[in-house]
C-alpha positions in Angstrom: 65.9 -40.4 -41.3 63.8 -37.3 -40.7 64.4 -35.8 -37.2 61.6 -34.2 -35.3 62.6 -32.0 -32.4 60.0 -30.7 -29.9 61.1 -27.7 -27.8 60.9 -28.1 -24.0 58.1 -26.5 -22.2 55.8 -26.7 -25.2 52.0 -26.7 -24.6 49.9 -25.7 -21.7 51.7 -23.7 -19.0 50.6 -24.5 -15.5 48.5 -21.3 -15.3 46.5 -22.2 -18.4 46.3 -25.9 -17.4 45.0 -24.9 -14.0 42.3 -22.7 -15.6 41.2 -25.5 -17.9 41.2 -28.1 -15.2 39.1 -25.8 -12.9 36.5 -25.2 -15.6 36.1 -28.8 -16.7 36.0 -29.7 -13.0 33.1 -27.2 -12.6 31.3 -28.8 -15.5 31.4 -32.1 -13.6 30.4 -30.5 -10.3 27.4 -28.7 -11.6 26.3 -31.3 -14.1 22.5 -31.8 -13.8 22.1 -28.6 -11.7 20.4 -25.4 -12.7 23.5 -23.3 -12.3 24.9 -21.9 -15.5 28.7 -21.7 -16.0 30.4 -18.8 -17.8 34.0 -17.7 -18.4 34.9 -14.0 -18.2 36.2 -13.7 -21.8 37.5 -16.7 -23.7 39.1 -19.0 -21.2 42.3 -19.4 -23.3 43.6 -18.4 -26.7 42.6 -21.7 -28.4 39.5 -22.0 -30.5 39.2 -25.8 -30.1 39.2 -25.6 -26.3 36.7 -22.7 -26.3 34.5 -24.6 -28.7 34.7 -27.7 -26.6 33.5 -25.7 -23.6 30.7 -24.2 -25.5 29.5 -27.6 -26.6 29.2 -28.5 -22.9 27.2 -25.3 -22.1 30.0 -23.0 -20.9 29.6 -19.6 -22.5 32.1 -16.7 -22.7 30.9 -13.3 -21.5 32.5 -9.8 -21.5 30.3 -8.3 -18.7 28.3 -9.5 -15.7 25.3 -7.5 -16.8 23.4 -10.4 -18.5 24.5 -13.1 -16.1 21.7 -14.6 -14.0 22.0 -14.5 -10.2 23.5 -17.7 -8.8 25.5 -18.4 -11.9 29.1 -19.5 -11.8 31.7 -17.3 -13.5 35.3 -18.5 -14.1 38.0 -15.8 -14.0 40.4 -16.9 -16.8 44.1 -17.1 -16.2 44.6 -13.6 -17.7 42.8 -12.1 -14.7 40.3 -9.3 -14.6 40.1 -5.8 -13.1 39.3 -5.2 -9.4 35.8 -3.9 -10.2 34.7 -7.3 -11.6 35.1 -8.8 -8.1 33.1 -6.0 -6.6 30.4 -6.3 -9.2 30.1 -10.1 -8.7 29.2 -9.5 -5.0 26.4 -7.1 -5.9 25.2 -9.4 -8.7 25.1 -12.5 -6.5 27.2 -14.7 -8.8 29.8 -17.2 -7.7 33.4 -16.4 -8.8 35.8 -19.2 -9.4 39.2 -17.4 -9.6 41.5 -19.2 -12.1 43.8 -16.2 -12.4 47.4 -17.3 -13.1 49.5 -16.8 -9.8 52.0 -14.8 -11.8 49.3 -12.5 -13.0 47.8 -12.2 -9.5 51.2 -11.0 -8.3 51.2 -8.2 -10.9 47.7 -7.1 -9.6 49.1 -7.0 -6.0 52.1 -4.9 -7.1 49.9 -2.5 -9.1 47.6 -2.0 -6.1 50.3 -1.7 -3.5 52.5 0.7 -5.5 49.4 2.8 -6.4 48.6 3.2 -2.7 52.1 4.7 -2.3 51.2 7.4 -4.9 53.3 5.9 -7.7 52.1 5.7 -11.3 52.2 2.3 -12.8 54.0 1.6 -16.1 53.0 -1.7 -17.8 55.3 -3.0 -20.5 53.1 -5.0 -22.8 50.2 -4.9 -25.3 47.4 -2.6 -24.3 44.9 -4.7 -26.1 45.9 -7.9 -24.3 43.3 -9.0 -21.7 46.1 -9.5 -19.1 47.2 -5.9 -19.4 43.6 -4.6 -19.4 42.9 -6.6 -16.2 46.0 -5.3 -14.6 45.1 -1.7 -15.5 42.0 -2.2 -13.3 44.2 -2.6 -10.2 46.0 0.8 -10.7 45.0 3.8 -8.6 45.3 6.1 -11.6 45.5 5.7 -15.3 48.6 3.5 -16.0 51.1 4.1 -18.8 51.1 1.1 -21.2 53.9 0.8 -23.8 55.3 -2.1 -25.8 59.0 -1.3 -25.8 61.7 1.3 -25.3 60.9 3.2 -28.4 57.4 4.0 -27.1 58.8 5.0 -23.7 61.2 7.5 -25.5 58.3 9.1 -27.3 56.4 9.6 -24.1 59.4 11.1 -22.4 60.0 13.6 -25.3 56.3 14.5 -25.4 56.2 15.2 -21.6 53.7 12.5 -20.9 56.2 11.1 -18.4 57.4 13.7 -15.9 60.6 13.5 -13.9 58.7 15.1 -10.9 56.5 12.0 -10.7 57.4 8.6 -9.4 56.8 5.3 -11.3 56.7 1.6 -10.8 57.1 -0.7 -13.8 55.7 -4.2 -14.3 55.7 -6.5 -17.3 53.0 -8.5 -19.2 54.0 -12.0 -18.3 54.3 -13.2 -21.9 56.6 -10.5 -23.3 60.3 -10.8 -24.0 62.3 -10.0 -20.9 64.7 -7.9 -23.0 61.8 -5.6 -24.0 61.1 -4.9 -20.3 64.8 -4.4 -19.3 65.5 -2.0 -22.2 62.5 0.2 -21.4 63.3 0.4 -17.7 67.1 1.0 -18.3 66.2 3.9 -20.5 64.2 5.5 -17.7 66.9 4.9 -15.1 69.5 6.5 -17.4 67.2 9.4 -17.9 67.2 9.8 -14.1 63.5 9.0 -13.5 62.3 7.8 -10.1 61.5 4.3 -11.3 61.1 1.0 -9.4 61.1 -2.1 -11.6 59.3 -5.4 -11.0 60.2 -7.8 -13.7 57.0 -9.9 -13.8 57.8 -11.8 -17.0 56.7 -15.4 -16.3 59.7 -17.7 -15.7 57.9 -20.4 -17.6 57.5 -18.0 -20.5 61.3 -17.2 -20.5 62.1 -21.0 -20.5 59.6 -21.6 -23.3 61.1 -18.8 -25.4 64.7 -19.9 -24.8 64.0 -23.6 -25.7 62.1 -22.3 -28.8 65.2 -20.3 -29.8 67.6 -23.2 -29.3 65.3 -25.6 -31.3 64.9 -23.1 -34.2 68.7 -22.6 -34.4 69.1 -26.3 -35.2 66.2 -26.9 -37.4 65.6 -26.6 -41.2 62.0 -25.8 -40.7 60.2 -24.6 -37.5 56.5 -25.1 -36.7 55.0 -22.9 -34.0 51.6 -24.4 -32.8 49.1 -22.0 -31.3 46.7 -19.2 -32.0 47.5 -15.9 -33.7 45.4 -14.3 -30.9 47.8 -15.6 -28.3 50.5 -13.1 -27.3 53.0 -15.8 -26.2 52.5 -17.8 -29.3 53.3 -14.8 -31.5 56.4 -14.1 -29.5 57.5 -17.7 -30.1 56.8 -17.2 -33.8 59.0 -14.0 -33.8 61.8 -15.7 -31.9 61.8 -18.8 -34.2 61.6 -16.6 -37.3 64.8 -14.8 -36.3 66.7 -18.1 -36.2 65.0 -20.2 -38.9 63.9 -18.7 -42.2 61.3 -21.5 -42.8 59.0 -20.8 -39.8 55.2 -21.4 -39.9 52.3 -20.7 -37.5 50.1 -23.8 -37.2 46.6 -23.1 -35.9 45.0 -26.1 -37.5 46.2 -29.2 -39.3 45.4 -27.4 -42.6 48.2 -25.0 -41.9 50.9 -27.8 -42.1 53.3 -27.1 -45.0 53.7 -30.7 -45.9 55.5 -30.1 -49.1 58.1 -28.1 -47.3 58.3 -30.7 -44.5 59.1 -33.4 -47.0 62.2 -31.5 -48.1 63.7 -31.1 -44.6 65.7 -33.5 -42.5 65.3 -31.6 -39.2 61.8 -30.3 -38.1 61.5 -28.2 -35.0 58.3 -27.8 -33.1 57.3 -25.3 -30.4 53.9 -24.7 -28.9 52.3 -21.7 -27.2 51.0 -21.9 -23.6 47.4 -22.2 -24.9 48.1 -25.2 -27.2 46.7 -28.5 -25.7 48.9 -31.6 -25.9 46.3 -33.3 -28.1 46.8 -30.7 -30.8 50.6 -31.1 -30.6 50.1 -34.9 -30.8 47.8 -34.5 -33.9 50.4 -32.4 -35.6 53.2 -34.9 -35.0 51.0 -37.8 -36.0 49.9 -36.1 -39.2 53.5 -35.3 -40.1 54.8 -38.7 -39.2 52.1 -40.4 -41.3 53.0 -38.2 -44.3 56.7 -38.7 -43.8 56.4 -42.5 -43.5 54.2 -42.6 -46.7 57.0 -40.8 -48.5 59.7 -43.2 -47.5 61.1 -41.6 -44.4 61.1 -42.7 -40.8 60.5 -40.1 -38.1 62.5 -40.5 -34.9 60.6 -38.3 -32.4 57.1 -39.5 -32.8 57.1 -42.5 -30.5 59.2 -40.8 -27.9 56.9 -37.8 -27.7 53.8 -40.1 -27.6 55.5 -41.9 -24.6 55.9 -38.6 -22.8 52.2 -37.8 -23.3 51.3 -41.3 -22.0 53.5 -40.7 -18.9 51.7 -37.5 -18.2 48.5 -39.5 -17.9 49.9 -41.9 -15.2 49.0 -41.0 -11.6 51.7 -41.5 -8.9 51.1 -44.3 -6.4 50.5 -44.2 -2.7 53.7 -43.7 -0.7 55.6 -42.4 -3.8 57.8 -39.3 -3.4 56.8 -36.7 -6.0 58.1 -33.2 -7.0 56.0 -30.5 -8.6 55.5 -26.8 -9.0 53.2 -24.8 -6.7 50.5 -23.2 -8.7 48.3 -21.8 -5.9 48.5 -21.2 -2.1 45.4 -20.5 0.0 44.8 -20.4 3.8 43.6 -24.1 3.6 45.9 -25.8 1.1 48.7 -25.8 -1.5 47.9 -26.8 -5.1 50.8 -28.5 -6.9 51.2 -29.2 -10.6 52.7 -32.7 -10.8 52.9 -32.9 -14.6 50.1 -35.4 -14.8 46.4 -35.1 -15.4 45.6 -34.4 -11.8 46.9 -31.8 -9.4 48.3 -32.5 -6.0 46.8 -31.0 -2.9 48.7 -30.5 0.4 46.2 -29.6 3.2 47.5 -27.2 5.8 47.4 -30.0 8.4 50.0 -31.9 6.4 52.6 -29.0 6.5 54.8 -28.1 9.5 54.2 -24.5 10.4 55.1 -22.2 13.3 52.3 -21.0 15.6 50.3 -18.2 13.8 52.2 -18.9 10.6 50.2 -19.1 7.4 50.9 -21.3 4.3 51.5 -18.1 2.3 54.2 -17.0 4.7 56.3 -20.1 3.7 55.2 -21.1 0.2 54.5 -19.2 -3.0 53.4 -20.0 -6.6 56.3 -21.0 -8.8 58.2 -22.8 -6.0 59.3 -26.4 -6.4 58.0 -28.7 -3.6 58.6 -32.3 -2.7 55.9 -34.3 -0.9 54.7 -37.9 -0.2 51.5 -39.3 -1.9 48.9 -40.2 0.8 46.0 -40.9 -1.5 45.8 -41.1 -5.3 42.3 -39.6 -5.3 40.7 -37.4 -2.6 37.1 -36.4 -2.4 37.6 -33.8 -5.2 39.4 -36.2 -7.5 42.9 -34.7 -6.7 46.0 -36.4 -5.4 46.4 -36.0 -1.6 49.9 -35.1 -0.6 51.8 -34.7 2.7 54.8 -32.6 3.5 54.9 -33.8 7.1 55.1 -37.5 6.3 58.0 -36.9 3.9 59.8 -34.7 6.5 59.6 -37.1 9.4 62.0 -39.6 8.0 64.3 -36.8 6.8 64.3 -35.2 10.2 65.1 -38.4 12.1 68.1 -38.9 9.7 69.3 -35.4 10.7 68.8 -36.1 14.4 70.8 -39.4 14.2 73.5 -37.7 12.2 73.7 -34.9 14.8 74.0 -37.6 17.6 76.7 -39.4 15.7 78.7 -36.3 14.6 78.0 -34.4 17.9 76.7 -31.4 15.9 74.3 -28.8 17.0 70.6 -28.5 15.9 68.0 -25.8 16.7 65.0 -27.0 18.7 61.9 -25.0 19.8 60.8 -25.3 23.4 57.0 -26.0 23.2 56.1 -26.8 26.8 57.1 -27.8 30.3 56.8 -31.2 31.9 58.0 -32.7 35.2 61.8 -32.5 35.3 62.3 -30.4 32.3 60.8 -29.2 29.0 59.6 -30.6 25.6 61.4 -29.2 22.5 60.9 -30.0 18.9 63.4 -30.2 16.1 61.2 -30.0 13.0 58.9 -33.1 13.3 61.1 -34.8 16.0 60.0 -34.3 19.6 62.6 -34.2 22.3 63.0 -33.9 26.1 65.4 -31.5 27.7 66.0 -32.3 31.4 66.2 -29.4 33.8 69.9 -30.1 34.4 70.5 -29.8 30.7 68.5 -26.6 30.1 71.2 -24.1 31.1 74.8 -23.8 32.4 73.4 -22.1 35.5 70.8 -23.2 38.1 67.4 -22.9 36.6 64.2 -23.2 38.6 61.7 -21.3 36.5 61.6 -22.7 32.9 58.9 -20.3 31.6 61.5 -18.0 30.1 62.4 -20.7 27.7 58.9 -21.6 26.5 58.4 -20.5 22.8 62.1 -19.9 22.2 64.3 -21.7 19.7 67.6 -22.7 21.2 70.7 -24.6 20.0 71.0 -28.1 21.4 73.0 -31.3 21.2 71.4 -34.6 20.7 72.4 -36.9 23.6 70.0 -39.8 23.1 67.5 -41.0 20.5 64.5 -43.3 20.4 63.0 -43.3 16.8 60.4 -46.0 17.8 58.8 -43.6 20.3 59.6 -40.6 18.1 61.5 -39.1 21.0 65.0 -37.7 21.6 66.9 -36.2 24.5 68.5 -32.8 23.9 71.0 -30.7 25.9 71.2 -26.9 25.7 73.8 -26.9 28.5 76.2 -28.9 26.4 76.1 -26.2 23.8 76.6 -23.4 26.3 79.5 -25.2 28.0 81.2 -25.9 24.6 80.8 -22.3 23.5 82.1 -21.1 26.9 85.1 -23.4 26.6 85.9 -22.2 23.1 85.6 -18.5 24.1 87.8 -19.2 27.2 90.4 -20.9 25.0 90.4 -18.1 22.5 90.6 -15.6 25.3 93.7 -17.1 26.9 95.3 -17.2 23.5 94.6 -13.6 22.9 96.1 -11.9 26.0 99.5 -11.5 27.6 101.0 -9.8 30.7 101.2 -6.0 30.4 98.3 -5.9 27.8 95.8 -3.1 28.3 92.3 -4.5 27.8 88.7 -3.3 28.1 86.7 -4.5 31.0 83.4 -4.1 32.8 83.1 -4.0 36.6 80.9 -6.9 37.7 81.1 -7.2 41.5 82.8 -5.9 44.6 84.5 -7.4 47.6 86.2 -5.9 50.6 89.6 -6.5 49.0 88.8 -5.3 45.4 86.6 -5.7 42.4 86.1 -8.4 39.8 86.2 -7.2 36.2 84.9 -9.0 33.1 87.6 -8.7 30.4 86.0 -10.8 27.7 84.1 -13.7 29.3 86.7 -14.2 32.0 86.8 -12.3 35.3 90.0 -10.8 36.6 90.7 -9.5 40.1 91.4 -5.8 40.5 92.9 -5.6 44.0 92.0 -2.5 46.1 95.7 -1.6 46.2 95.8 -1.6 42.3 92.8 0.6 41.8 94.3 4.0 42.5 97.7 5.6 43.2 96.0 7.2 46.2 94.6 5.6 49.3 91.0 4.4 49.2 88.9 2.7 51.8 86.7 0.6 49.5 86.5 0.0 45.7 83.1 1.7 45.5 84.9 5.0 46.3 86.2 4.9 42.8 84.2 2.4 40.8 80.6 1.6 39.9 78.9 -1.7 38.9 78.8 -2.2 35.1 81.3 0.7 34.6 83.5 0.3 31.6 87.2 0.5 32.4 90.6 -0.1 30.9 92.9 -2.3 33.0 96.4 -3.7 32.7 97.1 -7.4 33.0 99.6 -7.7 35.9 99.8 -11.5 36.1 97.9 -14.6 34.8 97.7 -18.2 35.7 96.1 -20.2 32.9 96.0 -23.5 34.9 94.1 -22.0 37.8 92.2 -19.5 35.6 93.3 -16.5 37.7 94.2 -13.1 36.4 95.4 -10.1 38.4 94.5 -6.6 37.0 95.6 -3.1 37.6 93.7 0.1 37.0 96.2 2.7 38.4 98.8 1.3 36.0 96.9 2.7 33.0 97.7 6.3 34.1 101.1 7.8 34.9 102.4 7.4 38.5 102.3 10.9 40.1 106.0 11.0 40.9 107.0 10.3 37.3 106.2 13.8 36.1 106.1 15.8 39.4 108.9 18.2 38.3 106.8 19.4 35.4 103.8 19.9 37.5 105.0 21.3 40.8 107.8 23.6 42.0 109.1 24.8 45.4 107.2 27.9 46.3 103.9 26.8 44.5 100.7 27.2 46.5 98.6 24.1 46.1 95.1 23.1 47.3 94.8 19.7 49.0 92.8 17.6 51.3 93.7 16.5 54.8 94.0 12.6 54.7 96.0 11.8 57.9 96.7 13.4 61.2 99.8 12.4 63.2 101.3 13.8 66.4 104.1 15.4 64.3 101.9 16.9 61.6 99.3 16.3 58.9 99.4 14.6 55.5 97.8 16.5 52.7 96.7 14.7 49.4 97.8 16.9 46.5 96.4 14.4 44.0 95.7 10.7 44.2 99.1 9.0 45.1 100.8 12.2 45.9 100.8 13.3 49.6 102.8 16.1 51.3 103.6 16.5 55.0 102.8 19.6 56.9 105.0 19.5 60.0 103.3 20.6 63.2 105.5 23.6 63.2 104.2 24.7 59.8 100.5 24.5 60.6 100.2 27.9 62.2 102.3 30.8 63.5 101.2 30.1 67.0 102.3 27.1 69.1 100.2 24.1 68.1 99.9 21.4 70.8 98.3 18.8 68.4 97.4 18.9 64.6 94.0 17.6 65.5 93.3 20.9 67.3 93.7 22.8 64.1 92.7 20.4 61.3 90.3 17.6 60.5 90.2 14.7 58.0 88.7 15.6 54.7 89.3 19.4 55.2 90.4 21.3 52.1 93.4 23.6 52.8 95.9 25.7 50.9 99.6 24.9 51.4 102.9 26.1 50.1 105.6 23.7 48.8 108.7 24.0 50.8 110.7 21.1 49.4 110.4 18.2 46.9 112.7 15.2 47.5 112.3 13.0 44.4 114.7 10.3 45.6 112.9 9.8 48.9 109.5 10.8 47.3 108.8 13.3 50.0 107.1 16.7 49.8 107.3 19.3 52.6 104.4 21.7 52.9 103.5 24.7 55.0 100.1 26.0 55.7 101.2 28.9 57.8 103.2 30.3 54.8 99.9 30.8 53.0 98.6 32.8 56.0 99.2 36.5 57.0 102.0 36.8 59.6 100.6 38.1 62.8 101.7 41.6 64.1 103.5 41.5 67.5 102.4 44.3 69.9 105.5 46.1 71.7 105.3 47.4 75.3 105.0 51.3 75.7 108.2 53.2 76.6 108.1 55.3 79.8 109.7 58.7 79.0 109.1 60.4 82.4 112.3 62.0 84.1 114.2 59.9 86.4 114.6 61.3 89.9 118.1 61.5 91.4 
């Protein structure tokens, strides 16, 4: 039995298919009108397709000069330079842009990087229309090379300067290795180079499947045009793995005599090869093989695949396809059948002020539900929303059952609460469930996305009841539990002063407030906490006691610094003169604060050299004075001070002596 293997991804890529579909669609649209249709250059690298278009009146042009005003010009998938768009406006022609999305991305890169002052390097064939079109989006003359060898020559000749900055992009149909080798060379040579590997993913898949098929085939047939870059790359790849590799442009190119001798025949097709040509090649081979006593195994299977591609999906069917274009109004999806799918903007869930291009891009896979098998333009109408609604309700019900958290956006306020949406499911959040604190003004929540728990559902009315408070309380409970497990008595922890009372201050030490009693704030005497602390001040405090059941914690601030009497002997000696502040006046003397927590007594007899009737006659609270240390009693924690010892001792006047003679 003769085995025929067709490589995956053979035939039209979605970019080429899109260009062909657009052009044939225009033929139908303008049939019978006076408008002429042109393609800017041959639409694709396939003579039979180009000839078919010519037969229907579509001509290929290389310039807009001879195109009549009001004509329709199709930009082929290879794209064109920027000046063509500008010229079309002046000329008054209608442009239908069929540029491949992958190629359009290269144009954007070239334009944006050029604006930054960087010179563009294009890895590809300078004669290829895609490369020529891209060059027209560069701010200055780009560097076009095929591979690493050409890059090396330019570096050695000085054409590429290390003082310049470069951005490299690739022709979509080249081998990825050619791009990587060229860029790696420049990076190792320490050039300022940014690389954008713009090789089409479909091209890479096509080349890889071609290589695998060639490895396991006795003869390899590559269907396509010799003017097609991607076809010639396939020919090169296949030739490296299979000695008997042939390019098939027409049926006349089939090496039937060689085919007869082989048991395994591999087939790959370029991106510009229509399925009808692939089908003709297989049919011709199969007929020849059958006539010569063999039975081909792949013919019927491949024909079935082609027939499947002609079937349109039915209404309500869930389909998956590849995005081929995104505009402000719609998403165009390649469904692998003869019609494209269209998802209007209204059938997609978007955030306010969000555009389709912010969420979706060409090349992405997308799933949607078929709404109509044929819209006004003959396409398949799809909806992302209608597919999502069922999925989203499943998520909501699962969240209710499993008590998990979902994110809902608050969209508006109503009596008694607010409306919030989880994707396509609308929900109500009662005022009592909006916060863990009293909330009167809900405006601060409008427009915000908040975590909620589902507490009730009603799918028939497309409504659910959410609770943000449940999430906050759960988070608070978890934090509290973790906090209590992380602390112990005598720990020194960081805190923030949150509020004052007459008897102390409350300090947040990690989501839980502890009491810092006024007596534990300072070793010295203070009248109120504000004398020492400020709101929102960061402090280090010691945990003195904790009661987990009652949720109470006692803190100490003064315990984080040494008690003054602990090191008094190293700081003060008898005979030292100190400066202090009068903090208390008694009948028997005055107390002087040497430092917080360390007071000394100046006995009334030590205030002055003269007789002092009352300390209040000589001193006042808050007055700063100098005093001499007379005694330090560490056991009784007493310090005796003298103010008069710091003063000059007064001079006592003596009575004059009478030296006159005494009479007898």
